[in-house]
C-alpha positions in Angstrom: -34.0 -12.9 63.0 -32.1 -10.4 60.9 -28.4 -11.0 60.2 -26.3 -8.6 58.2 -22.6 -9.1 57.5 -20.4 -6.1 56.7 -17.0 -6.8 55.1 -14.2 -4.5 54.2 -11.7 -6.0 51.8 -8.9 -3.5 52.7 -8.4 -4.7 56.2 -10.2 -8.0 55.5 -12.5 -7.2 58.5 -16.0 -8.4 59.2 -18.7 -7.0 61.5 -22.3 -7.9 62.1 -25.8 -6.5 62.7 -28.0 -9.0 64.5 -31.6 -8.1 65.1 -35.1 -9.2 66.0 -37.8 -8.0 63.6 -40.5 -8.6 66.2 -39.1 -6.2 68.7 -37.1 -4.0 66.3 -34.0 -4.3 68.5 -30.5 -5.1 67.2 -26.9 -5.6 68.4 -23.8 -4.7 66.4 -20.6 -6.9 66.9 -17.1 -5.7 66.1 -18.0 -2.3 64.6 -15.5 -0.2 62.7 -15.2 3.5 63.3 -17.2 4.8 60.4 -20.4 3.8 62.1 -22.9 5.5 59.7 -22.8 2.2 57.7 -24.6 0.5 60.7 -27.0 3.3 61.3 -28.1 3.2 57.7 -28.4 -0.5 57.6 -30.5 -0.7 60.8 -32.8 2.0 59.6 -33.3 0.2 56.3 -34.2 -3.0 58.1 -36.6 -1.2 60.5 -34.3 -1.9 63.5 -32.8 0.3 66.3 -29.4 -0.5 67.7 -29.9 -1.1 71.4 -26.6 -3.0 72.1 -23.0 -2.9 70.9 -20.2 -5.4 71.7 -17.0 -6.8 70.4 -15.2 -10.1 70.4 -11.8 -8.8 71.7 -9.3 -6.0 71.9 -8.5 -5.6 68.2 -4.9 -5.1 66.9 -5.5 -4.3 63.3 -8.1 -1.5 63.5 -9.6 0.9 66.0 -12.9 -0.3 67.3 -16.1 1.6 66.6 -18.0 0.1 69.5 -17.6 3.2 71.7 -18.5 5.5 68.8 -21.6 3.6 67.9 -22.8 3.4 71.5 -22.4 7.2 71.8 -24.2 7.9 68.6 -27.2 5.6 69.4 -27.4 5.5 73.2 -27.0 1.7 73.0 -25.7 -0.4 75.9 -22.0 -1.0 75.4 -20.8 -4.5 76.4 -17.1 -5.7 76.6 -15.3 -8.7 77.8 -14.6 -9.0 81.5 -12.4 -12.1 80.9 -8.6 -12.2 80.7 -7.5 -10.5 83.9 -6.7 -6.9 84.8 -4.3 -6.3 81.9 -7.3 -6.8 79.6 -9.8 -4.6 81.3 -11.3 -1.8 79.1 -10.7 1.6 80.6 -13.9 3.3 79.4 -17.4 2.8 80.8 -19.1 -0.5 79.7 -21.1 -3.4 80.8 -19.0 -6.5 81.6 -19.5 -9.7 79.7 -18.3 -13.0 81.2 -18.5 -16.5 79.8 -22.2 -17.6 79.6 -23.6 -14.0 79.8 -26.3 -13.2 77.3 -27.3 -10.1 75.3 -31.0 -10.2 74.4 -32.5 -8.3 71.5 -36.1 -9.3 71.4 -36.3 -13.1 70.7 -32.7 -13.3 69.7 -30.0 -14.3 72.3 -26.4 -13.6 71.8 -24.4 -15.7 74.3 -20.8 -15.0 75.2 -18.4 -17.9 75.1 -14.9 -17.3 76.5 -12.4 -18.6 73.8 -8.9 -17.4 74.8 -5.8 -18.1 72.7 -5.6 -15.3 70.1 -5.9 -13.0 73.1 -6.7 -13.8 76.8 -10.0 -11.9 76.9 -11.4 -13.2 73.6 -15.1 -13.9 73.4 -17.1 -15.7 70.7 -20.9 -15.2 70.4 -23.4 -18.0 69.9 -26.5 -16.6 68.1 -29.8 -18.2 69.0 -33.2 -17.4 67.4 -35.4 -18.0 70.4 -38.6 -17.6 68.4 -37.7 -20.8 66.6 -35.4 -23.0 68.7 -33.0 -23.0 71.7 -30.2 -24.4 69.4 -27.6 -22.0 68.2 -27.8 -21.1 64.5 -24.3 -19.5 64.3 -21.2 -18.5 66.2 -19.5 -15.2 65.6 -15.9 -16.2 66.2 -14.0 -12.9 65.9 -10.3 -13.9 65.7 -10.7 -17.3 67.2 -11.7 -19.5 64.3 -11.4 -18.4 60.6 -12.4 -20.2 57.5 -9.7 -22.8 57.3 -7.5 -21.3 60.0 -7.4 -20.0 63.6 -6.2 -16.8 65.1 -2.5 -16.5 65.7 -1.4 -16.4 69.4 1.9 -14.6 68.8 0.7 -11.0 68.1 1.4 -10.0 71.7 5.0 -11.0 71.2 5.2 -9.7 67.6 3.6 -6.2 68.1 2.8 -5.5 71.7 6.1 -6.2 73.5 5.2 -9.6 74.9 7.8 -12.2 75.8 7.0 -15.8 74.7 3.3 -15.3 75.3 2.7 -17.2 72.1 3.2 -20.6 73.8 0.6 -19.9 76.5 -1.7 -18.5 73.8 -1.3 -21.7 71.8 -2.1 -23.8 74.8 -5.3 -21.8 75.5 -6.2 -21.8 71.8 -5.9 -25.6 71.7 -8.2 -25.9 74.8 -10.7 -23.5 73.3 -10.9 -25.5 70.1 -11.2 -28.8 71.9 -13.5 -27.8 74.7 -15.7 -25.1 73.2 -15.6 -25.1 69.4 -15.6 -28.8 68.6 -18.3 -29.6 71.1 -20.8 -27.6 69.0 -23.1 -29.3 66.5 -21.9 -29.6 62.9 -24.7 -27.4 61.5 -23.6 -24.3 63.4 -22.5 -21.6 61.0 -19.2 -19.9 61.7 -18.9 -16.3 60.9 -15.4 -14.9 61.6 -14.0 -11.4 62.1 -11.5 -11.6 59.2 -10.9 -13.2 55.8 -8.1 -13.7 53.4 -5.5 -11.0 53.5 -5.6 -10.3 57.2 -2.4 -10.5 59.2 -4.4 -12.0 62.2 -3.8 -15.6 60.8 -1.6 -17.2 58.1 -4.0 -19.2 55.8 -7.5 -17.5 56.0 -10.0 -18.6 53.4 -11.6 -16.1 51.1 -15.2 -17.3 51.5 -17.1 -15.3 54.2 -18.4 -18.2 56.4 -18.1 -21.9 57.1 -19.6 -24.4 59.5 -18.3 -26.3 62.6 -18.7 -29.6 60.7 -16.7 -28.4 57.7 -13.9 -27.1 59.9 -13.9 -30.3 61.9 -13.4 -32.3 58.6 -11.1 -30.0 56.7 -9.1 -27.5 58.8 -5.4 -28.1 59.1 -5.6 -28.1 62.9 -8.6 -30.4 63.4 -6.7 -33.8 63.5 -4.1 -32.6 66.0 -6.8 -31.2 68.3 -9.1 -34.3 67.9 -6.1 -36.5 68.8 -5.1 -34.4 71.7 -1.7 -33.6 70.2 -1.0 -30.2 71.6 2.7 -30.2 70.7 2.0 -30.9 67.0 -0.8 -28.3 67.0 1.5 -25.7 68.5 4.3 -26.4 66.0 2.0 -26.1 63.0 0.3 -23.0 64.5 3.4 -21.0 65.1 5.2 -21.9 61.9 5.1 -19.4 59.0 3.0 -16.7 60.7 3.2 -13.4 58.7 5.0 -10.3 59.9 2.8 -8.2 62.2 2.7 -4.5 61.2 4.2 -2.3 63.9 1.0 -0.3 64.3 -0.7 -3.3 65.8 0.7 -2.6 69.3 -0.7 0.9 69.2 -4.1 -0.4 68.2 -4.1 -2.7 71.3 -3.3 0.2 73.6 -5.8 2.6 72.1 -8.6 0.1 72.0 -8.2 -0.7 75.6 -8.1 3.0 76.6 -11.0 3.8 74.3 -10.7 5.4 70.8 -11.4 9.1 70.6 -15.0 9.9 69.6 -15.3 11.3 66.1 -19.0 12.4 66.2 -20.8 13.4 63.0 -18.1 14.7 60.6 -18.8 17.5 58.1 -18.0 17.3 54.4 -14.3 17.4 53.8 -12.7 20.8 53.0 -11.4 21.4 49.5 -8.1 23.2 50.0 -6.4 25.8 47.7 -3.7 23.9 45.8 -1.0 26.7 45.8 -1.2 27.3 49.5 -1.2 23.5 50.2 1.9 23.1 48.0 3.6 25.8 50.0 2.7 24.2 53.3 4.0 20.8 52.0 7.3 22.3 51.0 7.5 23.9 54.5 6.9 20.6 56.2 3.7 21.8 57.7 1.5 18.9 56.5 1.6 15.2 55.5 0.5 14.9 51.9 -0.8 11.5 50.7 -0.4 11.0 46.9 -3.2 8.6 46.2 -2.7 8.0 42.4 -1.8 4.8 40.8 1.7 3.2 41.0 2.4 4.1 37.4 1.4 7.7 37.9 3.5 7.9 41.1 6.6 6.5 39.3 6.4 9.0 36.5 5.2 12.1 38.3 5.7 11.8 42.1 4.9 14.7 44.4 8.0 15.8 46.2 7.8 15.3 49.9 4.6 13.2 49.7 3.8 9.7 51.0 2.7 7.3 48.3 -0.6 5.8 49.5 -2.7 4.7 46.5 -6.5 4.9 46.9 -7.2 1.4 45.8 -8.2 -1.6 47.7 -5.2 -1.4 50.1 -5.5 2.3 51.1 -6.3 1.8 54.8 -3.6 -0.8 55.1 -0.9 1.2 53.3 -1.9 4.4 55.3 -1.5 2.5 58.5 2.1 1.6 57.4 3.0 5.1 56.3 1.5 7.3 59.1 2.3 7.1 62.8 -0.4 9.3 64.6 1.7 9.3 67.8 4.7 11.0 66.1 3.3 12.6 62.9 1.6 15.6 64.4 1.0 17.5 61.1 -2.4 17.5 59.6 -3.1 15.1 56.7 -4.1 16.3 53.2 -5.0 13.8 50.5 -5.3 14.0 46.7 -8.9 13.1 45.9 -11.3 13.3 43.0 -14.0 15.2 44.9 -15.5 15.6 48.4 -17.1 12.2 48.3 -13.8 10.5 47.5 -12.1 12.5 50.2 -14.7 11.5 52.8 -14.1 7.8 51.9 -10.3 8.3 52.4 -10.9 10.2 55.6 -13.0 7.4 57.0 -10.4 4.8 56.1 -7.6 6.8 57.7 -9.7 6.9 60.9 -9.9 3.1 61.0 -6.3 3.0 62.3 -6.4 6.3 64.2 -5.1 8.9 61.7 -7.6 11.5 62.6 -5.7 14.7 61.9 -7.5 15.1 58.5 -7.4 18.7 57.1 -8.9 18.3 53.7 -8.1 17.5 50.0 -6.9 18.9 46.8 -7.8 17.9 43.2 -5.1 19.8 41.3 -1.4 19.1 41.5 -0.2 21.9 39.1 1.4 24.0 41.9 3.3 21.0 43.5 6.9 20.1 42.8 7.0 16.8 41.1 9.6 14.4 39.5 10.0 10.8 38.4 10.9 8.3 41.1 14.5 7.0 40.8 14.3 3.4 39.7 16.8 0.6 38.9 16.2 -2.2 36.4 17.1 -5.8 37.5 20.0 -6.0 35.0 21.5 -2.8 36.3 21.2 -4.0 39.9 22.8 -7.3 39.0 25.7 -5.6 37.3 26.4 -3.1 40.1 25.2 -5.1 43.1 28.0 -4.0 45.4 27.0 -0.3 45.0 23.5 -0.8 46.6 21.9 -1.8 49.8 18.9 -3.9 48.8 15.8 -3.6 51.0 13.3 -6.4 50.7 10.0 -5.0 52.0 8.0 -8.3 51.7 7.0 -10.5 54.6 9.6 -12.8 56.2 7.9 -15.9 54.7 8.2 -14.4 51.2 11.8 -13.5 51.7 12.5 -17.1 53.0 11.1 -18.6 49.8 13.6 -16.7 47.6 15.4 -13.4 47.8 18.2 -11.3 46.3 21.5 -12.3 47.9 22.4 -10.0 50.8 19.1 -8.3 50.9 17.8 -6.9 54.2 14.2 -8.0 55.0 12.0 -5.4 56.6 8.3 -5.6 56.1 6.7 -2.4 54.7 4.5 -2.2 57.9 7.6 -1.9 60.1 9.7 0.6 58.1 8.2 3.8 59.6 9.0 2.5 63.1 12.5 1.1 62.4 14.0 3.8 60.1 17.4 3.6 61.9 17.8 -0.1 60.7 18.1 1.0 57.1 21.7 2.2 56.5 22.4 5.6 55.1 25.9 4.8 53.7 24.9 3.5 50.3 22.0 4.0 47.9 19.0 1.9 48.9 17.1 -0.2 46.3 13.7 -1.2 47.7 11.6 -4.0 46.3 8.6 -6.2 47.1 7.1 -8.8 44.9 5.7 -6.5 42.2 6.5 -3.0 43.3 3.4 -1.6 45.2 4.4 -2.2 48.8 8.1 -1.1 48.2 6.9 2.1 46.7 5.1 2.9 49.9 8.2 1.9 51.9 10.5 4.0 49.7 8.3 7.1 50.1 8.5 6.7 53.9 12.3 6.5 53.8 12.6 9.5 51.5 10.3 11.6 53.7 12.2 10.8 56.8 15.6 11.7 55.6 17.1 8.8 53.6 19.0 10.7 50.8 19.0 8.1 48.0 16.2 5.6 47.8 15.5 3.8 44.5 12.9 1.2 43.5 13.5 -2.0 41.6 11.5 -2.0 38.4 9.0 -4.9 38.5 10.1 -6.0 41.9 11.3 -9.5 42.8 9.1 -11.0 40.1 11.1 -9.1 37.4 14.4 -10.0 39.1 13.5 -13.7 39.2 12.4 -13.7 35.6 15.6 -12.0 34.4 17.7 -14.4 36.5 15.9 -17.4 35.2 16.2 -16.2 31.6 20.0 -15.8 32.0 20.4 -19.5 33.1 21.3 -21.7 30.1 18.6 -24.3 29.2 
């Protein structure tokens, strides 16, 4: 049996290639949209992708299952559980609890594990050439390392009303009746790791075992003791803010993401003409430099989306493909870098990619307006303070009178940020609030400043001012 784990740290997302070397067949589970990574891996392992499936309707990224099936001719399987509201609209083979996908000697058996979402499946992986016992379970957003999938996303991001309580009940039953009945040795390979908004306390190691979670997970005692009320209370407490784009991901994944096909090398654009188009409002320009460079030399009219480890996440906060109809241009080092950024934009559906520039000389630029903590403290009544951290961070300590609005919600709730006073945006250190501030400026807020050093600097200065 061949097992290969693909993990992207940006969206903290995992996917899997499971194959049988004897037959040369393989299945991919929870593919992302830049499917060449799976094609290359399968070729290197001497496998052909014959089947594609996914654990559930994803909220944090667009599925690549349909894309991969189209590129390979593989059979496309999707959950038939959860009822009519959770039925995929594109052609697929239905998977119900107990159904099996066979790739040579390897069996991938569907297990209905609702709770995070009603249709959610996990997959037991059995190497039939060796044993009939499962070696591992691919749990998607059901069980993570040290945590479980949150049941409140439908309320938080998809317009649901109190679905979190029914979801918690179903998750409790799935843990008790499905997960904890498995042998301790079964490896657990989840769909997300630390940093994902699909849970609140995900571990940073890639995998665990049923036995380890039984002994150490925060939820295990409550489930083992049959205490659903305590489990529900602990589960729902302190869940992170869900970015607003999650609702769109659910809708688009159910409908079927657009097919990308094989994409050519990105186009290198002429800088002066691109600068003219930006000034005319004809394109969205993503300034991908570092925070320090942005603060000293920001491109006028650009969105700040640094090309580091959070590029896809920040781009999903800054761009709304349903309303931002202009083409996207990025600042990139070269065509290879631009292709990487283009792929990451596609993960959450920003497909209107036009090309890249490498030279900012023709662009209008200026330093970002910023406020130091001491200045803000001395003139607090002049400013509207916008805390772009998560609600849990805000609750643990905040600037008095600050409005809390997560960076991932700003683009969709612009009217909640008042225009009447200069806005000072901050997060913990300055990165997220720089993204949020660029969104506000682009969409008409006339005076948006950033707090130097973020809440960390504010706290340090406040503490230094307190007599010993």
